[in-house]
C-alpha positions in Angstrom: 0.0 0.0 0.0 1.4 3.4 -1.0 1.7 6.4 1.3 -0.9 8.2 -0.9 -3.4 5.3 -0.3 -2.8 5.4 3.4 -3.4 9.2 3.6 -6.7 8.9 1.7 -7.9 5.9 3.7 -7.3 7.8 6.9 -9.2 10.8 5.6 -12.0 8.6 4.3 -12.4 5.9 6.9 -10.7 7.4 10.0 -8.0 5.8 12.1 -7.8 4.0 15.4 -8.0 6.4 18.4 -9.1 9.5 16.4 -12.3 9.9 18.4 -10.3 10.7 21.5 -8.4 13.3 19.6 -11.4 14.8 17.7 -14.1 14.8 20.5 -15.4 18.3 21.2 -13.0 19.7 18.5 -14.8 18.7 15.3 -18.5 19.6 14.6 -19.5 16.4 12.9 -23.1 16.7 11.4 -25.8 15.1 13.6 -27.7 12.1 12.4 -30.8 14.3 12.1 -29.0 16.7 9.7 -27.8 13.8 7.5 -31.3 12.3 7.5 -32.9 15.5 6.6 -30.5 16.0 3.7 -31.2 12.4 2.4 -35.0 13.0 2.6 -34.6 16.2 0.6 -32.4 14.6 -2.0 -35.0 11.8 -2.4 -37.9 14.3 -3.1 -37.9 13.9 -6.9 -37.4 10.1 -6.7 -40.6 8.0 -6.8 -41.1 5.4 -4.1 -41.5 5.0 -0.4 -39.0 5.4 2.5 -37.9 2.4 4.5 -35.6 2.1 7.6 -33.8 -1.0 8.7 -32.9 -0.6 12.4 -35.3 1.6 14.3 -34.6 1.1 18.0 -36.6 3.8 19.9 -37.6 5.6 16.7 -35.4 8.7 17.0 -34.2 8.6 13.4 -37.7 7.5 12.2 -39.2 10.6 13.7 -36.6 12.8 11.9 -37.5 11.2 8.6 -41.2 11.5 9.3 -41.0 15.2 10.3 -38.8 16.2 7.4 -41.2 14.3 5.0 -44.1 16.2 6.6 -42.5 19.5 6.1 -41.7 18.6 2.5 -45.4 17.7 2.0 -46.5 21.2 3.0 -44.6 22.7 0.0 -44.5 19.7 -2.4 -47.8 17.9 -2.6 -46.2 15.0 -4.5 -44.6 13.9 -1.3 -48.0 12.8 0.0 -47.6 9.7 -2.1 -44.7 8.5 0.0 -45.1 6.2 3.0 -42.6 5.3 5.7 -41.7 1.8 6.8 -39.7 1.1 10.0 -38.2 -2.5 10.3 -36.7 -3.8 13.5 -37.0 -6.8 15.8 -36.9 -4.5 18.8 -35.2 -7.4 20.6 -31.7 -6.0 20.3 -28.6 -7.3 18.5 -28.8 -11.0 17.9 -25.0 -11.2 18.3 -22.3 -9.0 19.7 -21.0 -6.1 17.6 -17.8 -4.1 18.3 -18.1 -3.3 22.0 -21.8 -4.0 22.3 -23.1 -7.4 23.5 -26.0 -9.4 22.1 -29.3 -7.9 23.3 -28.1 -4.3 23.2 -30.8 -2.0 21.8 -33.7 -4.2 23.0 -36.6 -1.9 23.5 -40.4 -1.8 23.5 -41.9 -1.1 20.1 -42.1 2.7 19.9 -45.3 4.6 19.0 -44.7 6.2 15.6 -47.8 7.9 14.2 -47.9 7.8 10.5 -45.3 5.1 10.2 -45.8 1.4 9.2 -43.8 -0.6 11.8 -42.6 -4.0 10.6 -41.6 -6.0 13.7 -39.3 -9.1 13.5 -35.8 -10.2 12.5 -35.3 -9.3 8.9 -35.0 -12.9 7.7 -38.6 -13.4 8.9 -40.2 -10.0 8.5 -38.9 -9.0 5.0 -41.3 -11.1 3.0 -42.5 -11.2 -0.6 -45.9 -9.8 0.7 -44.2 -6.8 2.2 -42.2 -6.2 -1.0 -45.4 -6.2 -3.0 -46.9 -3.7 -0.6 -43.9 -1.4 -0.7 -43.4 -1.6 -4.5 -40.6 0.8 -4.9 -38.2 2.6 -2.6 -36.9 6.1 -3.0 -34.8 6.2 0.2 -33.5 3.4 2.5 -31.8 4.1 5.8 -29.7 1.1 6.8 -28.8 1.0 10.5 -28.7 -2.7 11.1 -25.1 -2.8 12.4 -24.4 -6.4 11.6 -23.1 -7.6 8.2 -25.6 -10.5 8.1 -28.6 -8.2 8.8 -27.4 -5.5 6.3 -27.0 -8.2 3.6 -30.5 -9.5 4.3 -31.9 -6.0 4.0 -30.0 -5.2 0.8 -31.0 -8.5 -0.9 -34.6 -7.9 -0.1 -34.4 -4.3 -1.3 -32.8 -5.2 -4.7 -35.9 -5.5 -6.8 -37.5 -2.5 -5.1 -34.7 -0.1 -6.2 -34.7 2.0 -9.3 -32.5 4.7 -10.8 -32.1 7.5 -8.2 -32.9 5.4 -5.1 -30.8 6.6 -2.2 -29.1 4.3 0.3 -27.8 5.8 3.6 -25.6 3.6 5.8 -25.3 4.7 9.4 -22.0 3.0 10.2 -20.3 2.4 6.8 -16.7 2.8 8.1 -15.5 2.4 11.6 -13.8 -0.1 13.9 -15.8 -2.9 12.3 -17.0 -1.8 8.8 -19.6 -4.5 8.6 -22.1 -2.5 6.6 -19.3 -1.7 4.1 -18.5 -5.4 3.6 -22.2 -6.2 3.1 -22.5 -3.3 0.5 -19.4 -4.3 -1.4 -20.4 -7.9 -1.6 -24.0 -6.9 -2.6 -22.8 -4.7 -5.5 -20.5 -7.4 -6.8 -23.3 -10.0 -6.7 -26.0 -7.9 -8.2 -24.1 -5.6 -10.5 -26.1 -2.6 -9.3 -24.2 0.6 -10.0 -24.2 3.3 -7.4 -22.6 6.7 -7.0 -21.1 7.9 -3.7 -23.0 11.1 -2.9 -21.4 11.9 0.5 -19.5 10.6 3.5 -20.1 12.1 6.9 -17.8 11.7 10.0 -19.6 10.7 13.2 -18.9 9.6 16.8 -18.3 5.9 17.4 -21.4 3.7 17.2 -20.0 0.9 19.1 -18.6 3.0 22.1 -15.0 2.6 20.9 -12.3 5.2 20.3 -12.4 5.3 16.5 -14.8 7.6 14.6 -17.4 6.1 12.3 -18.6 7.3 8.9 -22.1 7.6 7.5 -22.2 7.0 3.7 -24.9 8.0 1.2 -25.1 6.3 -2.2 -27.5 6.7 -5.1 -28.4 4.0 -7.6 -27.5 4.8 -11.2 -30.1 3.8 -13.7 -31.5 5.1 -17.0 -33.8 7.6 -15.4 -33.0 11.3 -15.5 -34.0 13.5 -12.7 -34.0 17.2 -12.0 -33.0 18.3 -8.5 -36.0 19.3 -6.4 -36.1 23.1 -5.9 -35.1 24.2 -2.4 -37.8 24.7 0.1 -38.0 27.7 2.4 -35.3 28.0 5.1 -35.5 25.2 7.6 -36.4 27.4 10.6 -39.2 29.2 8.7 -40.5 25.9 7.4 -40.6 24.4 10.9 -42.3 27.4 12.4 -45.0 27.5 9.7 -45.5 23.8 9.8 -46.0 23.8 13.5 -49.1 26.1 13.0 -50.8 23.5 10.8 
């Protein structure tokens, strides 16, 4: 490996112990900011929104609220539904510094969201795929390589040109989601473009920063970027009066 490759890998994927050095010194974007951007980029893309790994529903609520604000100014967004998939029984196996059972939680109440409860190999059925039909944006926060692979394999026929895939822990101490994604692209031949990589705090409570990664499927379709909505603060203030 050349020195040039090492430098780029550190910038892209981080390095061991960098969280200790960067904590409170770097203003990494929050999960909410990244999710809001992904929902906005998915506005012109047909299809529904689906999340794999919901836990207590924090990220789901961000997606739901941003979609609602978009609906106020873009009526076409009313066609989109949100699906949240999780076993709510925690990790089935250990991951990084987290033991099996971590993230177990009661099923959250998420108004306006279709909750799909169960481990992915059981809950991601042909019937659910027929109901969803097409996906414009998928948020993948399944942590484990096996779970991410299961979600991607199920998603494959539901994706079209322009579909967005956001991985919550793409790089880090254990880049399990990255391995699943690379294997999936090699098996399926689906072409994607890397839209953005975002630094973040460790997901597994370690000392190495993680990375969120946003990809977009490349197809034959052509899209025009959705026009910007009103400034976020004004949109939120006006939306709260509805």
